[in-house]
C-alpha positions as CSV (number, residue, x, y, z in Angstrom):
1,M,-19.4,1.6,45.9
2,K,-17.2,5.2,45.5
3,A,-13.5,2.5,45.6
4,L,-14.7,0.9,42.6
5,A,-16.4,4.0,40.5
6,T,-12.9,5.6,41.5
7,V,-10.9,2.2,39.7
8,G,-13.4,2.5,36.4
9,V,-12.6,6.2,36.0
10,T,-9.0,5.2,36.7
11,L,-8.9,2.4,33.9
12,A,-10.8,4.6,31.8
13,C,-8.1,6.7,32.4
14,L,-5.6,4.9,31.5
15,S,-7.0,3.1,28.0
16,A,-7.4,7.0,26.8
17,L,-3.4,7.5,27.5
18,A,-3.0,4.2,26.2
19,M,-4.3,4.7,23.4
20,A,-3.1,8.3,23.2
21,S,0.1,7.1,23.3
22,R,-0.2,4.4,20.4
23,Q,-1.8,8.1,18.0
24,D,1.9,10.0,18.8
25,A,4.0,7.0,18.1
26,S,2.1,6.3,14.8
27,A,2.1,10.2,13.6
28,G,5.3,9.6,14.9
29,A,6.3,7.4,12.1
30,L,4.1,8.5,9.2
31,D,5.8,12.0,9.9
32,S,9.1,10.5,8.8
33,M,8.6,7.9,7.0
34,V,7.2,10.6,4.1
35,A,10.3,12.3,5.1
36,A,11.8,9.9,4.1
37,E,9.4,8.9,0.7
38,R,10.6,12.7,0.1
39,A,14.2,11.9,0.2
40,F,13.9,8.6,-2.1
41,A,11.9,10.8,-4.9
42,A,15.0,14.2,-4.3
43,A,18.1,11.3,-4.5
44,T,16.3,9.9,-7.6
45,K,16.2,12.7,-9.1
46,E,19.8,13.7,-9.1
47,I,21.4,10.2,-9.1
48,G,19.2,8.2,-11.5
49,V,16.5,5.6,-11.2
50,R,19.1,2.2,-10.9
51,N,21.3,3.9,-8.4
52,G,18.4,5.6,-5.9
53,F,16.2,2.1,-6.0
54,L,18.9,0.7,-4.8
55,T,19.7,3.0,-2.3
56,F,16.2,3.6,-0.8
57,F,14.7,-0.3,-1.1
58,A,15.6,-3.0,1.6
59,D,17.8,-6.0,1.7
60,D,14.5,-8.0,1.9
61,A,12.8,-5.8,-0.8
62,V,10.4,-8.0,-2.8
63,A,8.4,-7.7,-6.0
64,L,5.3,-9.7,-7.6
65,E,5.4,-11.6,-10.6
66,G,2.2,-13.1,-11.8
67,A,1.7,-16.6,-13.9
68,A,-0.7,-17.2,-16.0
69,D,-3.4,-19.6,-13.7
70,G,-3.6,-16.4,-11.6
71,T,-1.6,-16.6,-9.0
72,A,2.5,-15.1,-8.0
73,R,5.3,-15.4,-6.8
74,V,7.2,-13.5,-4.3
75,V,11.1,-12.6,-5.4
76,P,13.3,-10.4,-4.1
77,A,13.1,-6.7,-6.1
78,R,17.1,-6.0,-5.2
79,A,18.2,-8.3,-7.6
80,R,15.6,-7.2,-10.2
81,I,16.7,-3.7,-9.9
82,A,20.1,-3.9,-10.2
83,T,19.9,-5.8,-14.0
84,G,18.5,-2.0,-14.9
85,P,20.8,0.3,-17.3
86,A,23.1,1.8,-15.3
87,S,22.5,6.2,-14.5
88,T,24.5,8.0,-16.5
89,L,24.8,12.1,-16.1
90,P,22.7,14.3,-17.0
91,I,20.2,12.7,-15.9
92,A,17.8,12.2,-19.0
93,N,15.1,9.8,-18.2
94,V,13.9,12.0,-14.6
95,L,11.6,10.1,-12.4
96,S,9.3,12.6,-10.3
97,W,6.5,11.6,-7.3
98,S,5.1,12.7,-4.3
99,P,3.9,10.8,-1.6
100,Y,-0.2,11.8,-0.7
101,I,-1.9,9.6,0.9
102,G,-0.9,7.0,4.0
103,Q,-0.5,5.6,7.8
104,A,2.1,4.1,9.4
105,S,0.6,1.3,12.1
106,A,1.1,1.2,16.0
107,D,4.5,-0.3,16.3
108,G,5.6,3.1,13.9
109,A,8.1,0.2,12.2
110,F,5.4,-0.5,8.9
111,G,3.7,1.0,6.8
112,W,2.5,2.4,3.2
113,L,2.4,5.4,1.2
114,T,0.8,6.0,-2.3
115,G,0.9,9.7,-4.7
116,P,1.7,10.0,-8.5
117,Y,4.7,10.5,-10.3
118,E,5.9,11.5,-13.6
119,N,8.5,10.1,-15.8
120,R,10.1,12.4,-18.6
121,N,12.3,12.3,-20.6
122,S,14.1,15.2,-21.6
123,S,16.1,13.4,-25.0
124,T,12.8,12.2,-26.3
125,G,10.3,14.7,-25.1
126,A,7.7,11.5,-23.3
127,V,6.1,12.4,-20.6
128,G,4.7,8.8,-18.3
129,H,1.9,9.4,-15.7
130,G,0.9,6.9,-12.7
131,I,0.3,6.1,-9.7
132,Y,2.8,4.1,-7.0
133,F,2.2,2.3,-4.2
134,S,5.2,1.5,-1.6
135,V,5.5,-0.1,1.7
136,W,8.6,0.6,3.4
137,R,9.8,-1.1,7.1
138,R,11.9,0.5,9.5
139,Q,15.7,-1.0,9.6
140,R,17.8,-1.5,12.6
141,D,19.1,1.5,12.4
142,G,15.9,3.9,12.7
143,T,16.1,4.2,9.2
144,W,12.9,3.8,6.5
145,K,13.4,2.1,3.1
146,V,10.7,0.4,0.9
147,W,9.9,-3.0,1.2
148,M,7.2,-3.3,-1.7
149,D,6.7,-1.3,-4.3
150,Q,4.4,-1.4,-7.2
151,G,2.5,1.4,-9.5
152,I,0.2,2.1,-11.9
153,T,0.0,4.0,-15.5
154,T,-3.0,6.9,-15.7
155,P,-4.0,8.3,-18.9
156,Q,-4.2,11.3,-17.6
157,A,-1.4,13.1,-14.9
158,W,-3.1,14.0,-11.5
159,A,-5.5,15.8,-11.3
160,G,-5.9,15.9,-7.1
161,P,-4.6,18.2,-4.4
162,T,-1.2,17.1,-3.7
163,D,-0.6,18.2,0.0
164,F,0.1,15.5,1.7
165,R,-2.7,14.0,4.4
166,G,-2.7,10.7,6.4
167,G,-5.4,8.5,5.7
168,D,-7.5,6.7,8.7
169,R,-5.2,4.9,11.4
170,P,-5.7,1.7,11.8
171,A,-8.0,1.2,15.4
172,R,-6.5,-0.4,17.6
173,A,-4.8,-4.8,17.5
174,A,-7.5,-7.3,15.1
175,V,-9.3,-9.4,17.0
176,E,-9.3,-11.7,14.2
177,V,-7.4,-14.3,12.4
178,L,-6.6,-11.9,9.0
179,S,-5.9,-15.5,6.9
180,D,-9.4,-16.8,8.0
181,V,-10.5,-13.6,6.4
182,E,-8.1,-13.7,3.2
183,S,-9.8,-17.0,2.8
184,Q,-13.3,-16.1,2.5
185,V,-12.6,-13.2,0.6
186,A,-10.4,-14.4,-1.8
187,T,-13.1,-16.4,-4.3
188,D,-16.6,-14.6,-2.8
189,A,-17.3,-11.2,-3.9
190,A,-20.2,-10.1,-1.5
191,V,-17.8,-10.9,1.9
192,W,-14.8,-8.5,-0.5
193,A,-17.5,-5.7,-0.7
194,S,-18.6,-6.7,3.4
195,R,-15.0,-6.1,4.0
196,L,-13.9,-2.3,2.3
197,A,-13.5,0.4,4.3
198,P,-15.8,3.2,3.9
199,S,-12.8,5.5,2.3
200,V,-11.7,2.4,0.5
201,R,-8.8,2.9,-2.5
202,L,-9.0,1.2,-5.9
203,H,-5.9,1.8,-8.0
204,R,-6.9,0.0,-11.7
205,N,-3.6,0.2,-14.7
206,G,-4.6,2.2,-17.1
207,I,-7.1,4.9,-15.0
208,P,-7.8,6.8,-12.4
209,P,-7.7,6.0,-8.9
210,V,-11.9,5.0,-7.6
211,L,-12.5,5.9,-4.5
212,G,-15.1,4.9,-1.7
213,R,-16.9,2.2,-0.4
214,D,-20.1,2.3,-3.5
215,A,-17.2,3.2,-6.5
216,V,-14.9,0.1,-5.7
217,S,-17.5,-2.3,-5.8
218,A,-20.0,-0.8,-8.2
219,W,-15.9,-1.0,-10.4
220,R,-15.6,-4.6,-9.3
221,A,-19.2,-5.3,-10.2
222,A,-19.2,-3.8,-13.8
223,G,-15.7,-5.5,-14.9
224,W,-15.3,-9.0,-13.6
225,Q,-18.5,-11.6,-13.6
226,S,-15.7,-13.6,-11.0
227,V,-12.4,-13.2,-9.3
228,R,-10.5,-15.6,-7.3
229,Y,-7.8,-13.8,-5.0
230,A,-4.5,-16.2,-5.2
231,T,-2.1,-15.2,-1.5
232,A,1.0,-15.1,-2.0
233,R,3.1,-13.6,0.9
234,T,0.9,-11.6,4.1
235,E,3.5,-9.0,6.2
236,T,1.7,-8.3,9.1
237,S,2.6,-5.1,11.8
238,A,3.8,-6.0,14.7
239,A,1.4,-4.2,16.6
240,R,-1.8,-6.0,14.7
241,D,-3.1,-3.5,13.1
242,M,-1.9,-3.3,9.4
243,A,-1.1,-5.7,7.1
244,V,-0.3,-6.3,3.9
245,E,-1.6,-9.1,1.1
246,L,0.5,-9.5,-2.2
247,G,-1.3,-12.1,-4.9
248,G,-2.4,-12.8,-7.8
249,Y,-6.1,-13.1,-9.0
250,A,-7.7,-15.2,-12.3
251,A,-11.0,-13.1,-13.4
252,T,-13.1,-13.5,-15.5
253,T,-14.5,-11.2,-18.1
254,A,-17.2,-9.9,-20.1
255,S,-13.7,-10.7,-23.1
256,G,-12.5,-13.3,-21.1
257,P,-10.0,-14.7,-18.8
258,E,-8.0,-11.9,-16.8
259,Y,-4.9,-12.9,-15.3
260,G,-3.0,-10.7,-12.5
261,I,-1.2,-9.6,-9.7
262,F,-2.7,-7.3,-6.8
263,A,-1.7,-6.1,-3.4
264,R,-4.1,-5.1,-0.6
265,V,-3.7,-3.4,2.3
266,W,-5.5,-4.2,5.9
267,H,-6.0,-1.9,9.2
268,A,-7.9,-2.5,12.2
269,A,-11.4,-1.6,12.0
270,S,-12.8,0.3,15.9
271,D,-14.5,-3.3,16.0
272,G,-11.4,-5.7,15.6
273,R,-12.2,-6.3,12.4
274,W,-9.9,-6.1,9.3
275,V,-11.2,-3.5,6.5
276,I,-9.3,-3.5,3.2
277,V,-8.4,0.7,3.2
278,F,-6.6,0.4,-0.4
279,E,-6.1,-2.4,-2.7
280,T,-3.9,-2.2,-6.3
281,S,-3.8,-4.7,-9.4
282,R,-3.1,-5.3,-12.8
283,Q,-2.7,-7.4,-15.9
284,G,0.1,-9.5,-16.3
């Protein structure tokens, strides 16, 4: 009996060590990803939006294009960026931003960040505000590059704290098949609501962030009478603890149909279920 008890204690210790190792790897990856985001922002201030984005976007970076039927397609992002106006010195249109919250996967190769941005034109004096969302992937050489970027505009400048704080970490590898969960969430509001994490964040164009499960559920109930999500692509971490879903949506509102694009971050909860920790959507 004592031998069995010793084996049990040893296994428990090994499990605890493995969990600690996962957390350490995730924390280190998050720190380096945040540093890459800050370097991206600093460089863009100096060399302009087009050159900054081309420098920090991965070769396989993607963007979303929505359609009038509520679907979306994934297209190469760098080709779109390259068609933008060339940067000239001094930089007149200064885009600045800072990461506020996000998380990295346990394998240390995948993660997401979001935070406030400001777009200021020194020639016209125009100032725009919003909140960006970016998905990062570690490259073969160990550097971080942006895989996808999508932002929203807000009516006022960011009013919350700006010091970075890590979001809730994925607890473990998921035991569910994410595509099965996505198909259930696609048309069932109750299932979607049941998958919201307590600290979920919702970003919508033109309004401040909606924070927390109850507030996010209330926003959807008030704004959309029905909605259908159409997944265009899902990327899952090698550790199976984090995933990003991209696609289009078709909603019914009090004023008529609404079509747009969305991005959703899934984390694995402590029970192995996939839960939604972040969602952003916008019309068009």
